[in-house]
Backbone bond lengths (Angstrom), bond angles and torsions (degrees), N, CA, C in turn:
res aa  C-N    CA-C-N  psi(-1)  N-CA   C-N-CA  omega(-1)  CA-C   N-CA-C  phi
1 M - - - 1.452 - - 1.529 109.00 -
2 S 1.313 116.68 140.32 1.471 120.19 -179.05 1.513 110.09 -124.32
3 A 1.314 115.17 156.52 1.461 119.95 -178.66 1.512 109.79 -81.46
4 S 1.361 116.07 76.33 1.453 121.20 -175.99 1.517 112.06 -78.50
5 G 1.334 118.19 -20.72 1.455 120.58 -176.95 1.516 110.88 -87.44
6 S 1.326 117.58 116.72 1.453 120.31 179.82 1.519 111.92 -90.28
7 T 1.323 118.54 -17.04 1.455 121.77 178.64 1.521 110.08 -84.18
8 A 1.318 115.69 168.19 1.472 120.01 177.99 1.522 109.98 -61.52
9 A 1.333 116.24 -42.56 1.466 119.78 179.75 1.530 110.36 -64.23
10 G 1.329 116.26 -37.75 1.459 119.45 179.01 1.519 112.24 -63.09
11 K 1.320 116.84 -39.28 1.464 119.99 178.89 1.524 111.35 -67.37
12 V 1.346 116.36 -37.69 1.465 120.10 176.86 1.521 109.91 -61.84
13 L 1.321 116.47 -44.37 1.463 119.98 -179.33 1.528 111.05 -66.41
14 E 1.327 117.32 -36.14 1.462 120.87 176.58 1.526 110.70 -60.50
15 V 1.325 116.69 -44.87 1.470 120.21 -179.01 1.527 110.28 -65.48
16 L 1.321 117.40 -45.02 1.464 119.69 -179.58 1.529 111.20 -64.31
17 S 1.338 115.94 -36.32 1.459 120.05 -179.59 1.523 112.78 -70.57
18 A 1.308 117.58 -13.60 1.468 120.44 178.02 1.526 112.07 -69.50
19 F 1.327 116.12 -19.33 1.471 120.69 -178.40 1.525 109.66 -95.26
20 D 1.323 116.10 127.83 1.455 121.49 176.27 1.520 108.40 -150.24
21 R 1.330 115.82 -171.12 1.469 119.66 -177.24 1.522 112.43 -62.24
22 E 1.334 116.70 -34.14 1.468 120.32 179.79 1.525 111.90 -81.27
23 H 1.326 117.10 -19.83 1.469 121.20 -177.34 1.533 109.73 -133.57
24 P 1.335 117.41 65.93 1.468 119.84 -176.95 1.520 113.26 -76.91
25 S 1.330 117.62 -20.33 1.456 122.46 -177.43 1.523 109.23 -138.53
26 Q 1.343 116.49 127.18 1.460 119.71 -175.17 1.529 111.67 -143.20
27 T 1.323 115.55 150.63 1.455 120.17 172.61 1.520 108.93 -79.30
28 L 1.309 115.89 168.97 1.460 121.15 178.72 1.531 110.43 -59.35
29 S 1.325 116.54 -43.11 1.459 120.80 179.95 1.526 111.85 -63.30
30 E 1.321 115.79 -38.98 1.460 119.52 179.10 1.523 111.52 -66.86
31 I 1.342 116.82 -39.14 1.464 120.11 176.70 1.523 110.60 -62.44
32 A 1.333 116.33 -43.51 1.462 120.71 178.53 1.526 111.18 -61.71
33 Q 1.312 116.01 -41.00 1.460 120.19 -179.33 1.523 110.92 -66.29
34 R 1.329 117.15 -42.32 1.466 120.46 -178.14 1.519 112.76 -71.87
35 T 1.315 117.77 -30.51 1.461 120.57 -178.80 1.518 113.49 -90.53
36 G 1.337 116.55 -24.89 1.444 120.04 -175.30 1.522 112.59 82.91
37 L 1.326 116.90 6.91 1.469 121.31 177.76 1.527 110.11 -81.65
38 A 1.323 115.57 154.39 1.462 120.03 174.49 1.533 109.03 -63.92
39 L 1.323 115.91 149.86 1.465 119.27 -177.76 1.529 111.18 -60.41
40 S 1.331 117.57 -38.42 1.462 120.11 -179.80 1.524 110.68 -66.12
41 T 1.323 117.19 -39.12 1.476 121.37 177.62 1.521 110.16 -66.78
42 T 1.313 115.57 -43.26 1.469 120.38 178.47 1.520 110.34 -59.26
43 H 1.333 116.69 -44.03 1.478 121.25 -179.68 1.517 110.24 -60.18
44 R 1.323 117.02 -42.44 1.472 120.36 -178.65 1.524 111.45 -67.75
45 V 1.334 116.96 -45.20 1.463 120.65 -178.49 1.537 110.47 -65.84
46 V 1.319 116.93 -43.67 1.468 121.05 179.97 1.536 110.07 -61.83
47 A 1.339 116.81 -42.15 1.464 120.49 179.51 1.528 111.00 -61.99
48 E 1.333 117.02 -40.07 1.462 120.26 178.90 1.527 111.23 -66.80
49 L 1.313 115.83 -42.24 1.468 120.30 178.17 1.518 111.62 -65.25
50 A 1.327 116.83 -36.34 1.465 121.12 179.06 1.538 110.23 -67.13
51 R 1.313 117.14 -41.78 1.470 119.79 179.17 1.522 111.50 -61.70
52 W 1.308 116.30 -34.15 1.479 121.42 -179.31 1.530 111.34 -80.64
53 G 1.336 117.21 -23.56 1.460 121.18 179.94 1.501 114.81 104.67
54 A 1.355 117.36 4.76 1.461 120.48 -179.65 1.521 111.99 -76.28
55 L 1.353 116.76 -26.59 1.466 122.01 175.89 1.518 109.22 -127.04
56 E 1.324 115.00 149.69 1.455 121.14 177.39 1.525 108.81 -131.65
57 R 1.348 116.09 150.84 1.452 121.01 -177.51 1.527 110.33 -107.92
58 A 1.306 116.50 129.31 1.453 122.22 179.25 1.525 110.81 -81.72
59 E 1.330 116.45 171.51 1.450 121.30 -178.39 1.520 112.61 -63.04
60 D 1.335 116.55 -27.76 1.470 119.57 -179.86 1.522 112.43 -83.43
61 G 1.338 117.11 2.25 1.454 121.34 177.78 1.512 115.08 93.35
62 A 1.322 117.76 -10.44 1.454 120.88 -179.59 1.541 110.26 -78.47
63 W 1.319 115.63 155.29 1.468 121.92 -178.71 1.523 110.77 -103.89
64 H 1.324 116.12 147.75 1.460 121.22 174.23 1.522 109.55 -145.35
65 V 1.318 117.18 166.82 1.457 122.04 -177.15 1.536 109.83 -62.48
66 G 1.310 116.54 137.82 1.451 121.88 -176.52 1.523 113.76 -90.44
67 L 1.310 115.17 164.95 1.466 121.97 -177.38 1.533 112.19 -63.65
68 R 1.320 116.77 -28.87 1.471 120.08 -177.99 1.534 111.05 -59.61
69 L 1.312 117.44 -38.45 1.460 120.48 179.33 1.519 110.57 -66.38
70 W 1.333 116.93 -40.57 1.466 119.97 178.06 1.513 110.91 -61.76
71 E 1.337 117.15 -40.52 1.451 120.69 178.93 1.529 111.44 -59.63
72 I 1.327 115.50 -42.50 1.466 119.88 -179.36 1.518 110.34 -70.12
73 A 1.326 117.19 -45.80 1.463 121.08 -177.37 1.525 111.90 -63.51
74 S 1.338 117.44 -32.69 1.458 119.85 -178.49 1.519 112.59 -67.52
75 G 1.338 116.74 -14.84 1.458 120.21 178.45 1.512 113.54 -95.00
76 C 1.345 117.65 9.85 1.471 120.88 178.94 1.515 110.25 -56.85
77 P 1.330 119.44 117.64 1.469 121.57 -175.61 1.522 113.00 -58.42
78 R 1.317 116.95 -34.22 1.466 119.75 -175.88 1.519 112.28 -64.01
79 T 1.332 116.96 -34.36 1.453 119.98 -176.89 1.531 113.76 -106.89
80 Q 1.319 118.40 -20.91 1.455 119.77 -174.77 1.528 111.13 -63.18
81 I 1.334 117.31 -51.78 1.457 120.28 -179.88 1.524 110.13 -64.79
82 L 1.338 116.67 -42.11 1.453 120.21 179.57 1.516 111.35 -58.52
83 R 1.320 117.35 -47.36 1.457 120.60 -178.82 1.517 111.61 -66.93
84 D 1.334 117.31 -40.58 1.463 120.75 178.96 1.527 110.65 -61.12
85 V 1.328 115.85 -42.40 1.476 120.10 -179.35 1.527 110.47 -71.67
86 A 1.328 116.68 -43.13 1.454 120.37 -171.11 1.520 114.17 -75.24
87 L 1.322 118.37 -31.33 1.459 120.73 -170.09 1.531 113.96 -57.38
88 P 1.349 120.87 -45.00 1.469 118.44 178.25 1.526 113.25 -60.83
89 F 1.333 116.81 -38.21 1.455 120.25 177.88 1.523 111.12 -68.74
90 M 1.322 116.16 -37.29 1.454 120.45 177.16 1.530 110.98 -64.97
91 Q 1.324 115.86 -39.12 1.453 119.66 178.35 1.529 111.44 -64.82
92 D 1.333 116.47 -41.55 1.475 120.15 176.78 1.525 110.57 -63.99
93 L 1.335 116.47 -40.07 1.450 119.70 -179.87 1.528 110.89 -67.23
94 Y 1.324 117.20 -36.24 1.458 119.95 176.55 1.530 110.36 -65.11
95 E 1.329 116.66 -43.83 1.461 119.69 -179.70 1.531 111.35 -62.37
96 A 1.330 116.13 -30.89 1.465 119.39 179.82 1.526 113.33 -79.82
97 T 1.342 117.11 -23.42 1.465 119.88 -174.29 1.523 114.62 -120.94
98 H 1.336 116.75 -26.97 1.468 122.52 -174.05 1.526 112.21 54.79
99 E 1.325 114.56 37.17 1.455 122.27 176.04 1.526 109.15 -120.18
100 N 1.351 116.15 169.23 1.457 120.49 176.24 1.519 110.65 -62.44
101 I 1.334 116.25 130.64 1.448 121.61 176.41 1.528 107.31 -117.26
102 Q 1.339 117.48 127.72 1.449 120.82 -176.35 1.526 111.49 -129.77
103 L 1.332 113.88 150.98 1.454 121.49 177.18 1.518 107.61 -129.42
104 A 1.330 117.40 134.20 1.460 120.55 -176.30 1.522 110.74 -142.71
105 V 1.323 115.30 155.97 1.462 121.90 175.75 1.527 108.34 -126.89
106 R 1.324 115.44 163.64 1.465 120.57 176.71 1.511 110.28 -100.75
107 E 1.335 115.66 137.81 1.447 121.84 171.09 1.537 106.78 -129.57
108 G 1.320 115.90 105.51 1.453 119.84 -174.98 1.523 110.22 63.68
109 T 1.321 116.17 -123.29 1.461 120.45 178.63 1.525 111.61 -103.28
110 E 1.329 116.20 20.94 1.458 120.84 178.69 1.520 111.53 -119.27
111 L 1.311 115.02 154.98 1.449 123.84 175.26 1.521 107.97 -105.12
112 V 1.341 117.70 133.17 1.450 122.27 178.36 1.528 108.48 -121.68
113 F 1.323 116.46 123.73 1.466 120.92 177.98 1.528 109.16 -82.53
114 V 1.342 116.64 125.57 1.464 120.55 -173.54 1.533 113.45 -112.89
115 E 1.329 117.81 -15.08 1.474 119.45 176.43 1.508 108.96 -158.26
116 R 1.329 115.29 153.47 1.461 120.34 -177.29 1.522 109.91 -156.90
117 I 1.323 116.30 141.42 1.463 121.89 171.29 1.532 106.44 -127.56
118 A 1.331 116.42 128.92 1.451 120.89 -179.09 1.514 109.92 -142.96
119 G 1.304 116.56 144.00 1.460 121.72 175.47 1.512 111.13 -101.74
120 H 1.328 116.43 168.17 1.450 119.42 -176.63 1.527 112.07 -69.26
121 R 1.333 116.79 -15.73 1.460 119.30 178.46 1.527 112.39 -98.89
122 S 1.332 117.20 -0.61 1.456 120.80 -179.89 1.528 110.34 -72.57
123 V 1.322 116.16 154.11 1.457 120.72 178.98 1.528 109.72 -64.01
124 E 1.339 116.22 144.73 1.462 120.73 179.92 1.530 110.01 -70.59
125 L 1.342 115.66 140.75 1.462 121.04 -175.57 1.522 111.88 -115.09
126 L 1.339 115.12 156.40 1.457 121.46 170.98 1.522 110.78 -81.87
127 T 1.333 116.03 -21.32 1.459 121.20 -172.36 1.527 110.89 -97.09
128 M 1.339 114.68 157.66 1.454 121.35 174.51 1.528 107.59 -154.05
129 V 1.332 116.24 166.96 1.451 120.37 -179.53 1.525 109.88 -58.99
130 G 1.334 115.24 129.68 1.460 120.55 -179.13 1.522 113.96 94.66
131 S 1.320 117.95 -14.99 1.460 119.22 -178.86 1.529 110.51 -77.74
132 R 1.323 114.12 152.27 1.474 122.20 -177.64 1.537 109.87 -120.35
133 F 1.315 115.27 145.73 1.450 121.92 173.79 1.515 108.81 -141.35
134 P 1.322 118.87 154.25 1.465 119.74 171.70 1.532 109.25 -54.94
135 V 1.318 116.64 138.76 1.461 120.48 -171.37 1.529 112.48 -62.41
136 G 1.338 117.13 -23.86 1.442 119.18 179.41 1.508 115.33 -86.47
137 S 1.353 117.56 3.24 1.453 121.07 -171.83 1.517 114.13 -87.73
138 T 1.320 117.81 -26.75 1.468 120.83 -172.08 1.513 110.56 -122.76
139 G 1.327 115.28 163.91 1.461 119.63 176.38 1.511 112.13 -60.60
140 M 1.333 115.94 -43.38 1.467 119.83 179.51 1.530 110.42 -64.74
141 G 1.340 115.87 -38.80 1.445 119.98 178.61 1.519 112.06 -63.66
142 R 1.312 116.70 -38.52 1.462 119.62 -179.09 1.515 112.19 -70.28
143 V 1.321 117.13 -32.53 1.465 119.69 173.11 1.518 110.13 -62.96
144 L 1.327 117.04 -43.35 1.465 120.70 179.00 1.522 110.28 -68.70
145 L 1.315 117.53 -37.97 1.447 120.66 178.80 1.520 111.50 -64.95
146 A 1.331 116.80 -37.80 1.465 120.91 179.45 1.516 112.10 -60.46
147 H 1.333 116.87 -27.18 1.462 121.18 -178.14 1.525 112.51 -109.67
148 A 1.337 116.19 11.50 1.463 120.70 179.41 1.530 110.16 -81.24
149 P 1.339 117.38 163.25 1.454 119.76 174.72 1.528 111.11 -55.88
150 R 1.315 116.70 151.07 1.458 121.76 -176.68 1.526 111.94 -56.20
151 A 1.340 117.10 -37.92 1.462 120.55 -178.37 1.520 110.90 -62.58
152 I 1.334 117.43 -38.93 1.461 121.37 177.91 1.522 109.98 -65.92
153 Q 1.315 116.90 -44.57 1.467 120.84 179.65 1.520 110.69 -58.69
154 E 1.329 116.39 -46.49 1.464 119.65 -177.67 1.516 111.41 -67.21
155 E 1.336 117.87 -35.91 1.455 121.03 177.53 1.520 110.78 -61.17
156 V 1.339 116.24 -43.74 1.461 120.41 179.06 1.524 111.35 -68.18
157 L 1.342 116.87 -44.09 1.455 120.88 -177.43 1.535 112.23 -68.36
158 D 1.326 116.31 -27.50 1.469 120.37 179.75 1.523 113.14 -84.11
159 S 1.337 116.95 -8.68 1.470 120.85 -178.18 1.521 110.12 -101.07
160 P 1.333 118.89 154.03 1.464 120.80 176.55 1.527 110.70 -60.05
161 L 1.303 116.35 133.89 1.466 121.89 -179.50 1.525 109.35 -101.53
162 K 1.315 115.70 128.36 1.469 120.27 -176.63 1.527 110.70 -75.34
163 A 1.314 116.15 134.85 1.460 121.94 174.78 1.521 108.73 -91.70
164 W 1.333 116.09 100.50 1.466 121.12 -179.54 1.518 111.26 -73.23
165 T 1.332 116.31 -32.51 1.466 122.35 177.58 1.531 107.63 -140.22
166 P 1.330 118.31 171.32 1.467 119.70 175.51 1.531 112.85 -63.62
167 H 1.332 117.01 -14.48 1.466 120.89 -177.27 1.538 112.54 -95.21
168 T 1.312 117.40 -7.38 1.464 120.79 -176.39 1.532 111.18 -64.55
169 V 1.321 116.47 127.84 1.467 121.03 176.34 1.529 108.31 -77.52
170 T 1.326 116.60 115.85 1.464 120.74 -178.83 1.523 112.56 -119.71
171 D 1.310 117.83 -11.54 1.460 120.72 179.13 1.532 109.37 -71.99
172 P 1.336 118.21 122.45 1.474 120.35 -176.69 1.524 113.78 -56.84
173 K 1.334 116.92 -38.89 1.468 119.37 179.80 1.518 111.09 -65.25
174 A 1.336 116.30 -43.69 1.462 119.95 178.95 1.514 110.95 -64.79
175 L 1.342 116.61 -40.12 1.459 120.06 179.83 1.527 110.37 -67.32
176 R 1.319 117.54 -37.47 1.460 120.38 178.08 1.532 110.40 -60.68
177 G 1.326 115.72 -42.46 1.463 119.87 177.26 1.512 111.88 -65.11
178 Q 1.321 116.20 -36.20 1.464 120.82 177.30 1.521 110.95 -63.67
179 L 1.335 116.75 -41.86 1.468 120.55 178.80 1.523 110.93 -63.90
180 D 1.327 116.98 -37.64 1.483 119.91 176.60 1.521 110.49 -61.59
181 R 1.341 116.76 -43.89 1.465 120.21 -179.79 1.526 111.12 -65.27
182 I 1.307 117.43 -37.84 1.465 120.67 178.72 1.521 110.05 -60.56
183 R 1.321 117.67 -43.82 1.473 120.21 179.82 1.512 111.64 -64.56
184 R 1.327 117.25 -33.86 1.477 120.73 179.78 1.518 112.03 -76.45
185 E 1.326 116.69 -43.16 1.468 120.92 -168.87 1.524 114.27 -97.45
186 Q 1.333 118.12 -14.47 1.467 124.18 178.63 1.524 113.27 72.85
187 V 1.331 118.54 -52.76 1.464 121.04 -179.59 1.526 109.53 -93.36
188 F 1.327 116.51 133.91 1.456 121.93 -178.55 1.523 109.75 -122.54
189 V 1.313 116.80 130.15 1.450 122.32 176.19 1.530 108.42 -102.90
190 S 1.308 116.63 118.67 1.473 123.65 -178.54 1.522 108.17 -109.28
191 D 1.319 116.80 114.77 1.457 121.54 -174.39 1.521 110.77 -108.10
192 R 1.325 117.17 108.44 1.473 124.57 174.37 1.529 112.76 57.28
193 Q 1.338 116.85 36.89 1.459 120.44 178.52 1.518 112.41 -78.60
194 L 1.328 116.49 -38.72 1.480 121.45 -178.62 1.508 112.51 -101.27
195 S 1.317 116.30 -31.68 1.465 121.69 -177.24 1.527 108.95 -143.65
196 E 1.332 115.39 143.95 1.467 120.55 178.16 1.518 112.60 -64.81
197 T 1.336 116.64 -18.07 1.463 119.85 -171.98 1.524 114.02 -103.09
198 T 1.331 118.45 -2.77 1.467 119.83 -174.16 1.519 113.01 -130.17
199 A 1.320 113.94 153.88 1.461 122.95 170.31 1.518 106.41 -132.43
200 A 1.330 117.05 158.00 1.460 120.45 -177.04 1.524 110.89 -137.42
201 V 1.315 114.87 145.48 1.464 122.15 173.23 1.530 105.47 -117.20
202 T 1.310 117.59 122.68 1.460 121.66 -167.52 1.513 111.65 -134.36
203 A 1.340 115.42 145.54 1.465 121.65 178.47 1.518 109.93 -140.39
204 P 1.342 117.92 153.01 1.449 120.94 178.77 1.536 112.04 -77.15
205 V 1.319 115.84 148.97 1.460 123.59 172.72 1.523 106.34 -112.02
206 R 1.330 115.94 125.59 1.459 121.17 -177.32 1.516 111.29 -108.74
207 I 1.301 116.15 170.40 1.460 121.53 169.83 1.520 106.66 -95.11
208 G 1.325 115.70 95.72 1.453 120.15 -168.76 1.520 109.68 84.76
209 R 1.319 117.23 166.24 1.461 120.42 -174.95 1.532 113.09 -63.48
210 T 1.351 117.38 -31.06 1.458 119.90 -176.90 1.529 113.06 -120.83
211 G 1.335 117.91 11.15 1.448 122.02 -177.86 1.505 112.62 -79.48
212 P 1.326 117.07 -175.37 1.468 120.78 -179.58 1.519 111.74 -67.24
213 V 1.318 116.13 151.90 1.464 122.09 177.99 1.530 108.78 -74.60
214 S 1.326 115.62 125.21 1.459 120.45 -178.31 1.532 113.26 -110.56
215 A 1.334 117.00 -18.07 1.452 120.25 -177.03 1.528 109.34 -161.18
216 A 1.333 115.05 175.39 1.455 121.54 173.68 1.519 108.14 -127.43
217 L 1.314 115.78 139.41 1.469 122.74 177.69 1.521 107.08 -113.92
218 G 1.332 116.77 133.61 1.453 119.57 -177.32 1.510 114.41 -139.43
219 I 1.318 114.76 151.75 1.460 123.04 171.46 1.529 106.40 -112.38
220 V 1.311 117.13 124.63 1.473 121.18 -178.54 1.528 108.32 -110.13
221 I 1.325 115.69 125.85 1.451 121.51 -176.16 1.531 109.44 -126.85
222 A 1.326 115.78 168.87 1.460 119.97 176.04 1.516 109.55 -67.31
223 A 1.317 117.00 140.43 1.475 120.95 -178.46 1.515 111.62 -58.50
224 R 1.318 116.38 -33.06 1.469 118.92 -179.05 1.526 111.28 -68.40
225 G 1.342 115.82 -14.99 1.460 119.51 177.35 1.507 113.47 -105.35
226 A 1.346 116.69 20.55 1.464 121.02 -175.27 1.526 112.30 -61.10
227 S 1.323 116.91 -21.26 1.477 119.17 178.34 1.533 111.06 -64.62
228 R 1.336 116.79 -18.01 1.469 120.86 178.16 1.517 112.38 -76.94
229 A 1.320 116.94 -11.87 1.467 121.22 -170.91 1.518 112.38 -55.44
230 Q 1.334 117.31 -43.11 1.458 119.45 -177.16 1.526 111.66 -62.29
231 G 1.322 116.68 -35.22 1.450 120.66 179.19 1.511 113.99 -72.68
232 L 1.324 117.01 -13.37 1.445 121.61 179.87 1.529 112.69 -93.78
233 R 1.315 116.89 -8.18 1.469 120.98 -176.44 1.533 112.28 -60.28
234 E 1.321 116.65 -49.71 1.463 119.99 -175.05 1.533 112.80 -66.40
235 P 1.345 119.51 -48.65 1.472 117.63 177.29 1.523 112.51 -61.40
236 L 1.322 117.20 -34.50 1.462 120.66 177.44 1.527 110.09 -65.59
237 L 1.314 117.34 -46.86 1.467 120.79 -179.37 1.523 110.89 -62.44
238 R 1.333 117.15 -40.24 1.477 119.25 179.38 1.523 110.43 -61.80
239 A 1.332 116.43 -41.97 1.467 119.39 179.69 1.528 110.93 -66.90
240 A 1.330 116.58 -44.83 1.464 120.13 -179.96 1.514 111.31 -61.44
241 R 1.330 117.33 -40.99 1.459 120.81 179.47 1.515 111.18 -69.53
242 G 1.326 116.11 -35.96 1.456 118.97 176.89 1.516 112.20 -63.33
243 I 1.322 115.92 -43.41 1.472 119.87 177.13 1.524 109.75 -64.04
244 S 1.324 116.82 -43.92 1.460 121.05 179.91 1.519 111.52 -59.53
245 D 1.322 116.80 -45.78 1.471 120.42 -179.48 1.529 110.38 -61.80
246 E 1.332 117.00 -43.00 1.462 119.58 -178.02 1.527 111.01 -70.22
247 L 1.330 117.50 -36.07 1.464 119.54 174.95 1.524 110.54 -63.41
248 G 1.321 116.37 -39.95 1.467 119.55 176.99 1.502 112.18 -63.34
249 R 1.339 116.08 -41.02 1.466 119.87 179.68 1.527 110.66 -65.12
250 R 1.353 116.09 -42.94 1.464 119.47 179.44 1.541 110.85 -62.92
251 T 1.323 115.32 -39.26 1.463 119.95 -179.65 1.519 111.05 -64.41
252 R 1.329 115.78 -43.26 1.473 118.99 179.00 1.521 111.49 -65.51
253 T 1.326 116.32 -36.31 1.469 121.40 -177.44 1.528 111.08 -66.93
254 T 1.347 115.35 -38.73 1.457 119.32 -175.88 1.523 112.87 -91.84
255 A 1.304 117.49 -5.93 1.486 120.53 -178.90 1.516 111.10 -69.71
């Protein structure tokens, strides 16, 4: 990471961007190193962010993201309504399957997980709320990619695709055919594409029954139980359609 922002706001964004899933807690020196900012500048920016509540200091002296940022992010209009609408359906789907239930949206060529329900007996996941992955890496991402604008699809297909496991589809021609099938069949079963231990059954969430795709809903199960995937299609589709219908109703109400 480099200190590309020359303005005060740019330096603030550089410091905040230094924190991610791999670096949730950092010393002042580590923040300076990751941002490329001078240590004195880093100290000043961190102190300002701490006074506002964007950063907090732990007992060991390391800094981490503060609660104030979470409060602001939780009000994001794009995800707030979606999560409010989806959560009851996700809870019902969890009760019916007792598997990991996930909700994700697309941002550019990335997938962002915005909600998740998991039980203590559910298979362990690489993903968590707030984590990002290339949109072509996961089953949920491929559902969103199948319904993305053509320019986004071509950008992903023209770029090297990472092989997360030996089973990951990385050939652009094969992936293009997969996206065609997703649009035809609606439900997509992704077997060990992101992890050797998991499979996913995923469906699109629309704004209304025939509106644009706004999210993807998925059930993640252990790969050894992938034979169950076909039996999960109908409950998944019911939940996805329920969320879609309610999103459509909310949209009409507020229009």
